[in-house]
C-alpha positions in Angstrom: 4.0 -7.8 25.0 6.0 -8.2 22.2 8.6 -10.6 22.5 12.9 -9.7 21.6 14.1 -12.1 19.4 18.0 -12.8 20.6 20.2 -11.7 18.1 22.0 -14.7 16.1 25.2 -15.8 18.1 27.5 -16.3 15.2 27.4 -12.5 14.5 28.8 -11.9 18.3 32.2 -13.9 16.5 32.0 -12.5 12.9 32.2 -8.7 13.7 33.3 -8.2 16.6 32.3 -8.6 20.4 33.2 -5.0 21.6 29.8 -3.3 22.6 30.4 0.6 21.2 26.4 1.3 22.1 24.1 0.3 24.2 21.0 0.4 25.6 20.1 -2.0 28.7 16.5 -2.4 29.9 15.9 1.6 28.7 12.1 2.7 29.3 11.1 6.3 27.9 7.8 7.9 28.2 6.7 11.3 27.3 4.0 11.7 29.9 1.0 9.1 29.0 2.8 7.9 25.7 5.3 5.2 26.5 8.0 5.8 23.2 10.5 3.1 24.5 9.5 0.0 26.8 12.3 -1.8 28.6 14.9 -2.1 25.5 17.6 -3.6 25.1 20.3 -2.7 21.4 23.2 -3.2 21.1 26.2 -1.8 18.4 29.6 -3.8 17.9 32.9 -2.0 16.6 32.9 -1.8 13.4 29.5 -2.7 11.8 26.6 -1.4 10.0 23.7 -1.6 12.4 20.3 0.0 11.0 17.0 0.7 12.9 14.1 0.5 11.3 10.5 1.3 12.4 7.8 3.2 11.5 7.2 6.7 12.0 6.8 6.9 15.2 8.0 3.6 16.8 10.8 5.0 19.1 13.8 5.2 16.7 14.4 9.1 17.2 14.4 8.6 21.2 16.6 5.5 21.0 18.9 7.7 18.9 18.8 10.6 21.5 19.1 8.5 24.5 22.6 7.0 22.6 23.6 10.7 21.8 23.0 12.3 25.4 20.1 14.5 24.0 17.8 13.0 26.9 18.2 10.5 29.8 16.1 7.4 30.0 13.2 6.7 32.7 15.0 3.8 33.8 17.5 1.1 32.5 20.9 2.2 31.1 22.6 4.2 28.3 26.0 3.3 27.1 28.5 4.6 24.5 32.1 3.9 23.9 32.7 2.2 27.5 30.5 5.4 29.1 28.0 7.3 29.4 27.1 9.3 26.2 27.1 12.8 28.0 30.9 12.7 28.7 32.7 15.2 26.4 35.6 12.4 26.2 32.9 9.9 24.1 31.4 12.7 22.4 35.0 13.7 20.7 34.6 10.2 19.3 31.0 10.2 17.8 29.6 12.1 15.0 26.4 12.8 14.0 23.2 13.0 11.7 20.2 14.3 12.7 17.2 15.7 10.9 16.8 18.0 13.7 18.6 21.4 14.2 19.5 24.7 12.1 22.1 25.4 10.2 23.3 29.1 9.7 22.4 29.7 6.3 24.9 32.8 5.9 27.9 30.8 5.9 29.6 29.1 3.7 30.0 25.5 3.5 33.6 25.4 3.6 33.1 27.8 6.5 31.1 25.2 8.2 32.8 22.8 7.9 36.3 24.6 8.7 34.1 25.5 12.6 33.0 22.3 13.4 36.3 20.7 12.1 37.8 23.4 15.3 35.1 21.1 18.2 37.4 17.8 17.8 41.4 17.4 18.4 42.0 15.3 15.2 39.4 16.3 12.4 40.3 14.8 8.8 41.7 16.6 5.9 39.3 19.9 4.8 40.0 18.2 1.2 38.9 15.1 2.2 35.1 15.5 3.7 35.0 17.3 0.7 36.0 14.6 -1.6 33.8 11.8 0.9 31.1 13.9 1.0 30.9 15.1 -3.2 31.1 19.5 -1.7 34.0 19.7 -4.1 32.3 22.1 -6.3 30.6 23.9 -3.8 32.7 25.1 -0.6 32.0 28.5 -1.5 28.1 28.3 -1.9 26.1 29.5 1.3 23.9 26.9 3.2 20.7 29.2 2.1 21.6 28.7 -1.3 22.0 24.7 -1.8 18.6 22.3 -2.6 17.6 20.3 -0.4 20.2 17.1 -1.5 23.3 19.1 -1.6 22.6 20.1 2.0 22.2 16.8 3.0 25.8 16.6 2.0 26.9 19.2 4.0 25.3 17.3 7.5 27.2 14.5 6.5 30.2 16.4 6.2 30.1 17.4 9.2 29.0 14.9 10.8 32.1 12.8 9.4 34.9 15.6 9.9 35.6 14.9 13.4 36.9 11.1 12.1 34.7 10.0 14.8 34.6 6.0 15.2 30.8 5.9 16.4 28.6 7.9 13.7 25.1 8.2 14.2 23.0 8.8 10.3 19.3 9.3 10.5 17.6 8.9 7.7 20.9 10.6 5.7 20.1 9.7 2.0 16.3 11.6 2.3 16.3 13.8 -0.5 19.4 12.6 -2.7 19.6 11.2 -6.3 20.1 7.7 -7.6 23.9 8.8 -8.4 24.1 10.6 -4.6 22.8 8.2 -2.5 24.7 5.3 -4.3 28.1 7.1 -3.4 27.2 8.3 0.4 26.4 4.9 0.7 30.1 3.8 -1.0 31.4 6.3 1.7 29.2 4.7 4.7 31.2 1.3 3.7 34.8 3.0 3.3 34.5 3.9 6.8 33.6 0.9 8.0 36.8 -0.9 6.5 38.8 1.6 8.2 36.8 0.2 11.7 34.3 2.5 12.3 31.1 2.2 13.5 28.2 3.0 12.1 24.3 3.3 13.5 21.3 4.0 10.1 17.9 5.1 10.8 16.2 5.2 7.2 13.1 4.9 5.5 14.4 3.2 2.3 14.4 -0.5 3.1 17.1 -1.4 -0.1 19.8 1.0 2.2 19.4 -0.8 4.5 19.8 -4.2 3.1 22.5 -2.9 1.1 24.4 -1.5 4.5 23.6 -3.1 7.2 25.5 -5.8 9.1 22.5 -6.4 11.6 18.9 -5.3 11.3 16.8 -4.7 14.2 13.2 -3.8 13.6 11.9 -1.4 16.7 8.1 -1.1 16.6 5.3 0.8 19.3 8.8 0.9 21.4 9.6 -2.4 21.6 12.4 -4.3 19.2 10.3 -6.4 17.3 12.9 -8.5 15.3 17.1 -8.6 15.1 19.2 -10.0 13.3 21.0 -10.1 9.8 19.3 -9.0 6.7 18.6 -12.6 5.2 17.5 -14.2 8.2 15.2 -11.3 8.7 14.3 -11.7 5.4 14.4 -16.1 5.4 12.1 -16.2 8.6 9.7 -13.7 8.2 8.7 -12.8 4.4 8.8 -16.7 2.3 7.9 -15.8 -1.2 6.2 -13.8 -3.9 4.1 -15.6 -6.6 3.0 -12.8 -9.1 -0.1 -13.7 -12.1 -3.2 -12.9 -13.8 -6.2 -15.2 -12.7 -9.4 -14.7 -12.5 -9.7 -15.7 -9.0 -10.8 -13.0 -6.7 -8.8 -11.2 -4.5 -11.3 -12.5 -1.4 -10.9 -16.3 -3.3 -7.1 -16.0 -3.0 -6.8 -15.2 0.6 -8.7 -18.1 1.5 -6.4 -20.6 -0.2 -4.4 -22.5 2.8 -0.3 -20.8 3.2 -1.1 -17.2 1.5 -0.6 -14.9 4.1 -0.9 -11.3 2.2 -2.7 -10.5 -1.7 -2.5 -7.2 -3.7 -3.3 -6.0 -6.5 -1.3 -5.2 -8.9 -2.4 -3.5 -12.5 -3.9 -6.6 -14.1 -2.5 -8.6 -11.9 -1.9 -9.6 -8.4 0.5 -9.9 -6.1 0.4 -13.1 -4.1 2.7 -13.9 -0.5 3.0 -16.9 1.0 5.2 -19.1 3.5 6.2 -21.6 0.5 4.8 -20.9 -3.2 4.7 -24.8 -4.2 1.3 -25.2 -2.9 0.1 -22.0 -3.2 0.7 -22.3 -6.7 -0.6 -25.8 -7.8 -3.9 -24.7 -5.9 -4.0 -21.5 -8.4 -3.3 -23.6 -11.1 -6.6 -26.4 -10.3 -9.1 -23.3 -9.5 -8.1 -21.2 -12.8 -7.1 -23.1 -15.8 -6.9 -18.9 -17.7 -3.8 -18.2 -15.1 -1.2 -17.1 -16.8 2.3 -14.4 -16.5 3.5 -16.0 -13.2 6.8 -15.4 -11.1 7.9 -16.3 -8.2 10.9 -14.8 -6.5 12.1 -14.5 -2.6 10.4 -11.7 -1.3 12.1 -8.6 0.1 12.9 -6.5 3.4 10.3 -4.6 2.5 7.8 -7.2 2.9 9.8 -8.7 5.7 9.6 -5.1 7.6 5.8 -5.0 6.6 4.6 -8.7 8.1 6.8 -8.1 11.2 5.3 -4.1 12.4 1.9 -5.7 11.5 2.3 -8.7 13.2 3.6 -6.6 16.1 0.4 -4.2 15.9 -1.5 -7.5 15.8 -0.2 -8.7 19.6 0.1 -5.6 21.7 -3.8 -4.9 20.7 -4.2 -8.7 21.5 -2.1 -8.0 24.8 -3.3 -4.8 25.6 
């Protein structure tokens, strides 16, 4: 069993103590497959939480439970203080999912008009179109849109009801850099208005840029939880890039080295502390050149966590 890292106490007071979504000791199985294993997970009002994990880790199951699209085998799911299937709670949530079908013959404006009728106080149409960057696409049929344009329509449908709690599942898939940055800015504006966002993404830069907190899920368990800085500081250490005559196997034998990979004509070395590794490199290779040392990013932290989680999971079976 992999231990769950507790959320640091300062986060509770810096953002809010009001929990707007939670999984409490939740287990969910698909036949013999354990999708979630005793998961405890909380989202507080006015924050962006990124739920990260490899494919099949349990992210989609967690989101579906919070949306009331399925029920847990055991444990409790709460959203906005009640059952996620409660119609009043659903009126206060929005979701952008990578599942389901949208009628392709309706025009963009017609889709937004239709979805807006589901909510008691929807945003004005012009505001929704601007937020999703759809001002010039209102009369286009959904079926005629590119993949990135469809993503923007799905985002518009998710926010049209002015939700207090927004679920975004891989929201920027297929978007170009400019459209991705625009959506990031819109998410930030929503949070400034007091909204709460739960984000799943494979773009770790996106999680790093947007999230107040990150939870890493692996094989159905939360294996790390904290701010992006805390996740990176605890797991990723330093990154050393250099050109060396030493082989990969020799580099891995150096004390403090956690990972080594080839990077074109250079190698990339990861370790908790850079200084002793660099000293050993210089002692072993007088021809060492192109030395660069930097703090490793969220991607390295994520890979280290999930790799360690896989090892621990194997050992506990």
